[in-house]
C-alpha positions in Angstrom: 65.1 77.7 76.4 68.7 77.2 77.7 70.7 80.2 78.8 73.7 78.3 79.7 76.1 79.8 77.1 79.7 79.2 77.3 82.1 81.9 77.5 85.1 82.4 75.3 87.6 79.8 75.9 90.4 82.3 76.2 88.9 83.4 79.5 89.3 80.1 81.3 91.0 80.4 84.5 90.5 84.2 84.8 87.2 84.5 86.5 88.4 84.5 90.0 89.9 87.8 91.3 91.9 88.1 94.8 90.7 91.9 95.0 87.0 91.0 94.9 87.3 88.1 97.1 89.3 89.9 99.8 87.2 93.3 99.6 84.1 91.3 100.2 85.5 89.8 103.2 86.5 93.2 104.5 83.3 94.6 104.0 81.4 91.6 105.6 83.7 91.8 108.8 84.1 95.4 108.9 87.9 95.1 109.0 90.4 97.7 109.2 92.0 97.5 105.6 95.6 97.5 105.3 95.4 95.1 102.4 94.5 97.2 99.2 96.8 99.9 98.0 95.1 103.3 98.2 95.4 106.1 100.4 92.9 107.2 102.9 93.9 110.9 102.9 93.2 113.7 100.4 95.4 114.2 97.3 97.5 117.2 97.0 95.2 120.4 97.1 96.4 121.8 93.7 95.1 118.7 91.9 91.9 118.8 93.6 91.6 122.4 92.9 92.3 121.8 89.2 89.6 119.5 89.0 87.1 121.6 90.7 88.0 124.5 88.2 87.6 122.2 85.2 84.1 121.1 86.4 83.2 124.8 86.9 84.8 125.9 83.6 82.7 127.7 80.9 84.7 125.5 78.5 82.6 123.3 76.5 85.2 121.3 75.2 86.6 120.3 78.4 83.2 118.3 79.0 83.3 116.5 75.6 85.6 113.7 74.1 89.1 114.6 73.9 91.8 113.3 71.4 91.7 109.5 71.8 95.3 108.8 72.4 95.5 111.5 75.2 94.3 114.9 76.0 96.8 117.4 74.1 97.4 119.2 77.4 98.3 116.0 79.3 100.4 114.4 76.7 102.5 117.7 76.4 103.2 118.1 80.0 104.0 114.3 80.4 106.5 114.5 77.4 107.9 117.6 78.8 108.6 115.9 82.3 109.6 112.4 81.0 111.8 113.7 78.3 114.1 115.0 81.0 113.8 111.7 83.1 114.4 109.5 80.0 117.2 111.5 78.5 115.2 111.2 75.3 113.0 113.9 73.6 109.5 112.6 73.5 106.9 113.3 70.8 103.7 114.1 72.9 101.7 112.8 69.9 103.7 109.8 69.0 105.6 108.7 72.2 102.9 108.9 74.8 99.6 106.9 75.1 97.0 107.9 77.9 94.9 105.1 79.2 92.3 104.3 81.9 94.9 103.5 84.6 98.2 101.7 84.2 95.8 98.8 84.2 94.8 99.5 80.8 98.2 100.4 79.5 99.2 96.8 80.7 96.4 95.1 78.8 97.0 97.0 75.8 100.8 96.5 75.8 100.2 92.6 76.2 97.1 92.5 73.8 99.0 94.6 71.3 102.2 92.5 70.9 101.6 88.9 72.1 100.6 86.3 69.4 99.1 83.0 70.4 102.1 80.8 71.5 104.3 83.8 72.4 106.3 83.3 75.7 106.1 86.2 78.3 108.7 86.1 81.0 107.2 87.5 84.2 109.5 88.2 87.2 107.9 87.3 90.5 106.4 88.4 92.5 104.1 90.0 89.9 101.0 92.1 90.1 98.2 89.5 89.6 96.9 90.8 86.2 100.1 90.1 84.3 99.2 86.4 84.1 95.6 86.4 82.9 96.4 89.4 80.5 99.1 87.1 78.9 96.8 84.0 78.8 94.0 85.7 77.3 96.1 86.9 74.6 97.1 83.5 73.9 100.5 84.0 75.4 102.4 81.5 77.6 103.8 83.1 81.0 107.1 81.9 81.9 107.9 82.6 85.6 111.1 83.4 87.2 111.3 84.5 90.9 113.2 86.7 93.1 114.5 84.8 96.0 115.5 86.0 99.5 119.2 85.6 100.2 119.2 86.9 103.8 116.9 85.0 106.2 117.3 87.3 109.3 115.2 89.0 112.0 114.8 92.0 109.8 115.2 91.9 105.8 115.3 94.3 103.1 113.6 94.3 100.0 117.2 94.4 98.3 117.8 90.9 99.9 115.6 89.5 97.1 117.5 89.0 93.8 117.4 87.2 90.7 119.6 84.3 89.7 121.1 85.6 86.3 121.5 81.8 85.1 118.1 81.0 86.1 116.7 84.0 84.3 118.7 83.3 81.2 117.5 79.8 80.9 113.8 81.0 80.6 114.6 82.8 77.3 113.7 80.8 74.2 113.2 81.4 70.4 109.4 81.9 71.6 110.1 84.6 74.0 108.3 87.9 72.9 108.2 90.0 76.1 109.6 90.5 79.5 107.5 92.1 82.3 109.3 93.9 85.1 108.1 95.9 88.0 110.3 98.5 89.9 109.9 99.5 92.5 108.2 96.2 92.9 104.7 95.4 94.3 104.5 93.7 96.9 108.1 93.7 97.8 109.1 97.3 97.5 112.4 96.1 95.7 114.0 98.9 93.7 116.3 97.2 91.1 119.8 98.3 90.9 121.4 99.6 87.7 123.5 96.4 87.7 120.5 94.2 87.9 118.7 96.1 85.2 121.7 96.0 82.9 121.7 92.2 83.4 118.2 92.1 82.4 118.7 94.5 79.5 121.4 92.6 78.0 119.5 89.5 78.0 116.6 91.1 76.4 119.1 92.5 73.6 120.7 89.2 73.2 117.5 87.4 72.6 115.7 90.3 71.0 112.8 90.6 73.3 110.6 93.7 74.3 110.4 94.9 77.8 107.2 96.0 79.6 108.5 98.1 82.5 105.9 98.7 84.9 107.1 101.7 86.9 104.0 103.2 88.6 105.5 103.6 92.0 108.7 105.5 90.4 108.4 108.4 92.9 108.3 106.4 96.1 111.9 105.7 97.1 113.3 105.8 100.6 116.8 105.9 102.0 118.6 107.5 98.9 117.4 105.0 96.6 117.4 105.9 93.1 114.9 104.9 90.4 116.6 103.7 87.2 114.4 103.4 84.0 115.4 100.4 82.0 114.3 102.5 78.8 117.5 104.7 79.6 120.0 101.9 79.5 121.9 101.7 76.2 119.9 100.5 73.2 117.0 99.9 75.4 114.7 103.0 74.3 113.8 101.1 71.1 112.6 97.9 72.8 111.0 99.1 76.1 107.3 100.5 77.0 107.2 102.1 80.2 104.0 102.5 82.0 103.1 105.1 84.9 100.1 105.9 86.9 98.3 109.3 87.9 96.7 107.3 90.8 100.2 106.4 92.3 101.9 109.8 91.3 99.2 112.1 92.8 97.4 109.7 95.4 94.2 109.5 93.1 93.8 105.9 92.5 90.0 106.4 91.9 90.8 108.7 88.9 91.9 105.8 86.8 94.6 107.3 84.6 97.8 106.0 83.3 100.1 106.3 80.4 102.6 104.3 78.3 105.7 105.9 77.1 107.7 104.3 74.2 108.9 104.4 70.7 106.3 104.8 67.9 107.3 101.4 66.2 106.0 99.8 69.6 103.3 102.3 70.7 101.4 102.0 67.4 100.3 98.6 68.1 99.4 99.5 71.8 97.5 102.4 70.5 95.4 100.3 68.1 94.3 98.4 71.0 93.3 101.4 72.9 91.3 103.0 70.1 89.3 99.7 69.5 88.6 99.2 73.1 88.4 102.3 75.4 89.0 105.0 72.5 89.5 107.9 75.0 89.9 108.7 78.7 87.8 111.3 80.6 88.7 114.8 79.5 88.3 116.6 83.0 90.6 114.1 84.9 93.2 114.5 82.0 93.1 118.4 82.3 93.3 118.3 85.9 96.4 115.8 86.0 98.0 118.0 83.4 97.5 121.0 85.6 99.2 119.0 88.2 102.2 117.9 86.2 103.0 121.4 85.1 103.3 122.7 88.6 105.3 119.6 89.7 107.6 119.9 86.8 108.5 123.5 87.8 109.1 122.3 91.4 111.1 119.0 90.3 114.0 118.6 92.7 112.7 120.9 95.4 111.3 119.6 98.8 107.9 121.1 98.2 107.4 118.9 94.9 104.9 116.3 95.8 107.2 113.8 94.1 109.5 114.3 97.2 107.0 115.2 99.8 104.9 112.1 99.5 107.9 109.7 100.0 109.1 112.0 102.8 105.7 111.5 104.5 105.5 107.8 104.1 109.0 106.9 105.3 108.3 107.2 109.0 104.8 105.4 108.4 106.9 102.5 106.9 109.3 102.6 109.8 106.3 102.7 112.4 104.5 99.7 110.7 107.8 97.9 110.7 108.3 98.3 114.4 104.8 97.2 115.1 105.2 94.1 113.2 108.4 93.2 114.8 107.1 93.7 118.3 104.0 91.4 117.2 106.3 88.7 116.3 106.4 89.1 112.5 109.6 89.4 110.4 109.1 92.5 108.1 111.0 92.9 104.8 111.6 96.6 104.7 111.0 98.0 101.3 113.2 100.4 99.5 110.1 101.8 97.5 106.3 101.6 96.9 103.9 101.8 99.8 103.6 98.1 100.6 105.3 95.8 103.0 105.4 92.1 103.2 106.1 90.3 106.7 106.7 86.7 107.6 104.1 85.4 110.2 105.5 82.1 110.6 106.6 82.5 114.2 102.8 83.2 115.0 101.2 80.1 116.6 97.9 80.3 115.1 95.8 77.2 114.4 94.5 77.4 110.9 92.1 75.2 108.9 93.1 71.9 107.1 91.9 73.2 103.5 94.3 73.0 100.7 94.7 77.0 100.4 98.0 78.3 100.9 99.1 79.0 104.5 99.1 82.6 104.0 95.5 82.7 102.4 94.2 80.9 105.5 96.1 83.2 107.9 94.7 86.6 106.2 91.3 85.1 106.6 91.8 84.3 110.1 93.1 87.9 110.7 90.0 89.5 109.0 87.5 87.1 110.6 88.9 87.0 114.3 90.9 90.3 114.5 88.9 92.5 112.1 92.2 93.2 110.4 92.9 92.9 106.6 96.1 92.3 104.7 96.6 90.4 101.5 98.2 87.0 101.1 101.7 87.2 99.1 101.1 83.9 97.1 98.5 85.6 95.1 101.7 87.3 93.5 103.2 84.1 92.6 103.0 81.2 90.1 101.7 77.8 91.5 105.2 76.4 91.2 106.8 79.2 93.3 104.0 79.7 95.8 106.1 77.9 98.5 108.5 81.2 98.3 105.7 83.3 99.6 103.5 81.1 101.8 104.7 82.6 105.1 104.2 86.4 103.9 101.4 88.6 103.7 101.2 92.1 102.3 100.3 95.2 104.2 99.8 98.8 103.0 101.2 102.0 104.8 99.9 104.8 102.6 97.5 105.6 105.3 96.6 108.0 108.1 98.7 107.7 111.2 95.4 107.3 113.0 94.9 104.2 110.8 98.5 102.8 111.5 97.7 103.4 115.2 94.5 101.4 115.0 96.7 98.7 113.2 99.2 98.8 116.0 96.6 98.0 118.6 95.4 95.1 116.7 99.1 93.9 116.2 99.8 94.2 119.9 97.0 91.8 120.7 99.0 89.1 118.6 102.0 89.3 120.7 100.9 86.3 123.0 100.9 84.1 119.8 104.5 84.1 119.6 
């Protein structure tokens, strides 16, 4: 009897995943991992304590299903904080949807809004799931890249910009969504108000919905300000904003996220969620709610974790940039997030003759020969624009100082390759 059953056609082209491939390589070679974006230190104590108290609670309800669209205590705490940030009074039960990570939020937003044949503008570099999520929905991804305009020994993420004319040329009668990620992964670019206004005006002109992936919203350096595109004139009604507890509280394994937006958009996203996941873990939602309640009271103060974390990460960013420069890389200093890309083209490394992009071959060489893992930047680009990124690889610096010191030792060993 044959068991060679064919999968759904809509999954074609989605089976391979960069995180699975490179995670397996890291494990196989026991490499120091500066590739994937997760901390190797503990989350804030009060969040861990809150989860422990929930686990030890005598409350029956905290161990059972909670409200499908979000645990009441959590959606209320999110609405209280984000009403201030958005300058718009949020209804916790109509304007907030809690999901299994920002990943599920993205999936539900795209699946809930995109019809077959709809076009989705994706600004590059983009988190790699945007493309398969669009194609599985039957949508057509349309790519427009940020391009570097200041090639020098040290670059800033702000040196990567959109061409307004190129962007406008991507809008058609079929355009349904535009996806923007700010601060951007992997570049760390923080879009300015002028840049976001240009994007917003085009979306209003062409009646397009915006999905704003803002999971790194608190991670800003050097006085940068995070501008929420939903707060610009007439943008609330056409914007879905996605955030992450994993990025906010350094608990990526908890896999909690949420989407904020107007009811006329969020109801479609919620319909997908209720028929897919239905609800998120009650104990985790309760603990995150406790964390938000405390941090909302601390908002704007140095002891607030939203300020404490970027203050801790800034010197790590600077140290990694110094190490990369000394090793012969050209780093792009991020204004936000916890990733840094760096140009490795000055290093004289003999790579294999396969058809893989150069950065993929270089990362595999690093893992195998130096036991050191990064992520190739071309995975964040469409085939037509991979040439922009083929000399860059991505490093994560939300790590203990001891981890970065070990990275420095490996990088110093690359100096002779210049």
